[in-house]
C-alpha positions in Angstrom: 51.2 202.9 121.0 50.1 205.8 118.7 52.5 208.7 118.7 51.3 212.2 119.1 52.2 215.1 117.0 55.1 217.3 118.2 53.9 219.8 120.8 53.1 223.4 120.0 56.0 225.7 119.9 57.3 226.3 123.4 55.8 223.2 125.0 58.2 221.1 127.1 58.5 219.0 130.2 59.8 220.9 133.3 62.6 219.6 135.5 62.0 216.2 137.0 61.3 215.9 140.7 61.1 212.9 142.9 63.0 209.7 142.2 65.7 211.5 140.2 68.8 209.9 141.5 69.9 208.6 138.0 67.4 210.4 135.8 68.7 211.4 132.4 66.6 213.3 129.8 67.7 210.8 127.2 67.6 207.4 128.8 65.2 205.1 130.5 65.7 204.7 134.3 64.8 201.4 135.9 64.2 203.0 139.3 61.3 205.1 138.0 58.1 203.2 138.6 55.5 205.9 137.8 55.2 209.4 136.3 52.8 212.3 137.2 52.4 215.0 134.6 51.2 218.3 136.1 49.1 220.4 133.8 48.7 223.9 135.0 45.9 226.3 134.6 45.5 229.2 132.1 47.4 231.6 134.2 50.9 231.0 135.7 49.9 233.6 138.4 47.1 231.3 139.6 48.6 227.8 140.1 45.8 226.6 142.3 46.9 223.6 144.4 49.4 222.3 141.9 52.5 223.7 143.5 51.6 222.3 146.9 50.7 219.0 145.3 54.1 218.9 143.5 55.9 219.3 146.8 53.8 216.6 148.5 54.4 214.2 145.6 58.1 214.8 145.8 58.2 214.1 149.5 55.9 211.0 149.5 56.4 209.6 146.0 60.1 209.6 145.6 60.6 206.4 147.7 58.1 204.7 145.5 60.0 205.6 142.3 57.6 208.4 141.4 58.8 211.2 139.1 56.8 214.4 138.6 57.1 216.8 135.7 55.2 220.0 135.1 54.1 220.4 131.4 55.0 223.8 130.1 52.4 224.5 127.5 52.9 225.9 124.0 50.4 227.8 122.0 48.3 224.9 120.7 45.5 222.8 122.4 46.6 221.8 125.8 45.3 218.3 125.4 47.7 217.9 122.5 50.6 219.0 124.7 49.4 216.5 127.4 49.4 213.7 124.9 52.9 214.6 123.7 54.1 214.8 127.3 52.8 211.2 127.9 54.7 210.1 124.8 57.8 211.8 126.2 57.4 210.1 129.6 57.3 206.8 127.9 60.4 207.6 125.8 62.3 208.7 128.9 61.1 206.1 131.5 59.7 203.2 129.6 56.5 201.3 130.2 55.4 202.9 133.5 52.0 204.1 134.5 51.3 207.8 133.9 48.9 210.0 135.9 47.6 213.2 134.3 47.0 215.8 137.1 45.6 219.1 136.0 44.0 222.3 137.4 41.7 224.7 135.6 42.4 224.4 131.9 44.9 221.7 132.7 42.2 219.7 134.4 40.2 219.7 131.2 43.3 218.8 129.2 43.9 215.9 131.5 40.4 214.6 131.0 40.6 215.0 127.2 44.0 213.3 126.9 43.2 210.4 129.1 42.9 208.0 126.2 46.7 207.8 125.8 47.9 204.2 126.2 50.3 205.0 129.0 47.8 206.9 131.1 46.2 204.9 133.9 44.7 207.7 136.0 43.4 211.2 135.8 43.1 213.9 138.5 41.1 217.0 137.5 41.0 219.9 139.9 38.4 222.5 139.2 38.4 221.5 135.5 37.5 224.5 133.3 34.2 223.5 131.8 31.4 225.4 130.2 28.1 226.1 131.9 25.9 223.0 132.5 23.0 224.6 130.6 25.2 225.3 127.5 23.8 224.1 124.2 27.4 223.0 123.2 28.0 219.3 122.7 28.9 217.6 126.0 32.6 216.8 126.7 33.5 213.3 125.6 34.0 210.6 128.3 34.8 207.5 126.3 38.6 208.1 126.6 38.2 207.7 130.4 37.3 204.1 130.2 39.8 201.9 132.0 41.3 204.8 134.0 41.1 205.7 137.6 39.4 209.1 137.7 39.1 211.7 140.4 37.4 215.1 139.9 37.6 217.7 142.7 35.5 220.9 142.5 34.7 223.8 144.9 31.0 224.4 145.3 31.4 228.2 145.2 33.5 228.1 141.9 32.4 231.2 140.0 34.7 230.5 137.0 34.0 226.9 136.2 30.5 225.6 136.9 30.8 222.7 139.4 27.5 221.3 138.1 29.2 220.8 134.7 31.9 218.6 136.3 29.1 216.6 138.1 27.3 216.0 134.9 30.6 214.9 133.2 31.4 212.6 136.0 27.9 211.1 135.9 28.3 210.3 132.2 31.8 209.0 132.8 30.6 206.7 135.6 28.3 204.9 133.2 31.3 203.9 131.1 33.8 203.6 133.8 33.0 202.6 137.4 36.4 203.8 138.6 35.2 207.4 138.6 34.6 209.5 141.6 34.2 213.2 142.4 34.6 215.2 145.6 33.0 218.5 146.4 34.9 221.1 148.5 32.1 223.0 150.2 32.3 226.8 150.3 35.6 226.8 148.3 36.1 228.7 145.1 38.0 228.1 141.9 41.5 228.2 143.3 40.6 225.7 146.0 42.6 227.9 148.4 40.5 227.7 151.6 40.9 224.0 151.9 44.1 223.5 150.0 45.7 221.1 152.6 42.7 218.8 152.3 42.7 219.0 148.5 46.4 218.1 148.4 46.0 215.2 150.8 43.1 213.8 148.8 45.0 214.2 145.6 48.1 212.6 147.0 46.2 209.6 148.3 44.5 209.1 145.0 47.7 209.4 142.9 49.8 207.0 145.0 46.9 204.5 145.1 46.2 204.8 141.4 49.8 204.6 140.2 51.2 202.1 142.7 49.2 200.1 145.2 45.6 200.2 144.1 44.7 201.0 147.7 43.0 204.2 148.8 41.9 205.9 152.0 38.4 204.9 153.1 36.6 208.0 151.7 38.1 207.5 148.2 37.3 203.8 148.3 33.8 204.5 149.3 33.4 207.2 146.6 34.6 204.8 143.9 32.2 202.1 145.1 29.2 204.2 145.7 26.5 204.4 142.9 25.8 207.8 141.5 25.1 210.4 142.6 26.6 209.5 146.0 30.1 208.8 144.8 30.0 211.9 142.6 29.0 214.4 145.3 31.3 213.2 148.1 32.0 216.0 150.6 35.7 216.6 151.3 35.8 216.5 155.1 37.6 219.2 157.0 40.9 217.9 158.2 41.1 215.1 155.6 44.6 213.7 155.5 45.4 213.7 159.2 44.8 210.0 159.4 44.9 208.7 155.8 44.4 204.9 155.3 43.4 204.7 158.9 
């Protein structure tokens, strides 16, 4: 596996949470079966749903052998830090699947760093993308091939154009059928109004992608549906109350 350059100054992995009974920062732990790397947004004062997701992963994932780390970013490109963090996860825990889960700028970094050999899944919450009508070259999607990919975006996001994430998902779907996207109607960039549903959806996706390969019916349908249906799936109010039912 190709090794990434050292992270920018200040970048590090936060404290492990989850299956940490015998975790050491310098050794591989056999009880760890998967790793989630949380990639925060541009502002530490606006974590979006990541804090709630971290708590949910700790409660539900620990018994599966899931370890979660927040990536504390340095001053360089966030996707470089994400790639380094995946390297570090492999160094600490061995050959286990890694999910990159990011919000805002971290969501974009997760998408960009998905080509790392250890990464099997990507969760991008309100990824910070340019305007859909921009003349800039489109975001690459080739690195998403072979990964399970979920994008979640609020329809009233005034900071990151939701249409941009739809167009990215549409291009990704052509190269990777295991791509889906959910729309959170009436919610903004922070995904605050429907945070419980966003966290439940994210948790269902992460546990399915990293461990079982099974998802709740809405996620299964979104992955199977042809575009644009599987890329404009509405996140139902109350999602999570009867997951996998």
